[in-house]
N, C-alpha and C positions, 0 to 999 in steps of 0.2 A: 799650631798655637795662634790664637787670634788676639787682636789688640784689646787690652783692658785699660780703660781710662783710669787715671790716678784717683784714689779716693781721699777725700779730706777728712781729717780727724775731728774737725769742728762741725757742728751741725748748724743749720740755718736757724735764726731766731724764730720762735713760734709766733705765728700771727693769729690773733683772735679774729675769727671770721665775723663779718658784719651780720648782726641778727636784727632784722627789721621789726621783729615782735617787740623788742624792748622800746624802740622808738615809737612804735604804734601805741604801746601801752601808755607812754608818757603823753602822747598827743591826745589820746582818748580821755585820760584822767583830767587833763587840763581843759579839754573842750566841754566836759560835763559841767564844770563850774561856770563857764561862759554862757552856755545855752540855758542852764538853770537860772542864771541871773536875768537873762533876757526874757524868760518865760514868767518868772515870779514877780519881778519888780512892778510891772504894770498892774497886776492884781492887787498888790499891797498898796500901791499908790492910791487906788480908789478908797481903800480902808483908811489910809492916813488922811485923805482929804475929808472924810466924814468926821474925823476927830476935831478938826479945826484948830489944833494946837501946833506949835512950832516943832519942827522935826529936829532931832539931835543931828550934829554935824555929820556923823558917819552915815546916817540914813539919808540925809539931804544930798550928800555926795554920791551915794549909790543911786538915788533917784535921778540926779542930773546926768550921771554917766553909767547907765546900766550895761553898756557895751564894754566897759573897761576890762572885766574878766575874760572877755573874748580874745584879748591880746595874748593870753597865756600860751596858746599853741605856737604863736610866733616866737615867744621867748624860749619855748622848748627847742624849736629849730635853731635859734641862736646859740643856745647852750650846746646843742649837738654839733654845730659848726665850729664852736670855739674850743671844745674839749679835745684832749689828746686822742689821736686816732685809735689807739688800742682799746679804749673803753668809752668811746663817745656815745654809743647807743645806751649804755647803762647809766651814764651821767644824765642823758636826756630823759630816760625813764624815771630816775630818782627825782630829778627836778620837776618833771611834769606831775608825778604823783604827789609830791610834797606841796608844790604850789597849788595844785588842784584841790587838795584837802584843805589847805589854809584859806584859799579863796572861798571855797564852799562854806567853811565855818564862819568866815567874816561876813559873807552875804547873809547867812542865817541870823547872825547877831544883829546886823544892820536892819534886817527886816522886822525883827521882833523887838528891837530896842524902843521904838515909840509906844508899842503896846504895853511893855513892862513899865515904861515911864508913866504912862497914863494910869496904870493900875496902882502905882506907888502914890499918886496924888489923891486917890480915893480914900 
């Protein structure tokens, strides 16, 4: 007869393993908005300058700070660090995707707002 260690009737709590794909998806989605802003704003600034009209506040803010959406990946990492350990990668993914989509939509609106405003005056 050999020694058998006692068995516990309770099981250990299930740990959700860290999945870097979730975090990476959030970082990529938020980075696309930042890089898109950096690439598109200088091209639209030349078009806006040819209008000679005053820019709406949203477009002027984007022209002054085209790098602002590039801070979204840092915010994704901050959400990842602050979220509960069990689901932090999914929180970071959700925040990154939602913030990236919102920032992308806001950039598109800010880029085309002066063009639409000029068309409304004609």
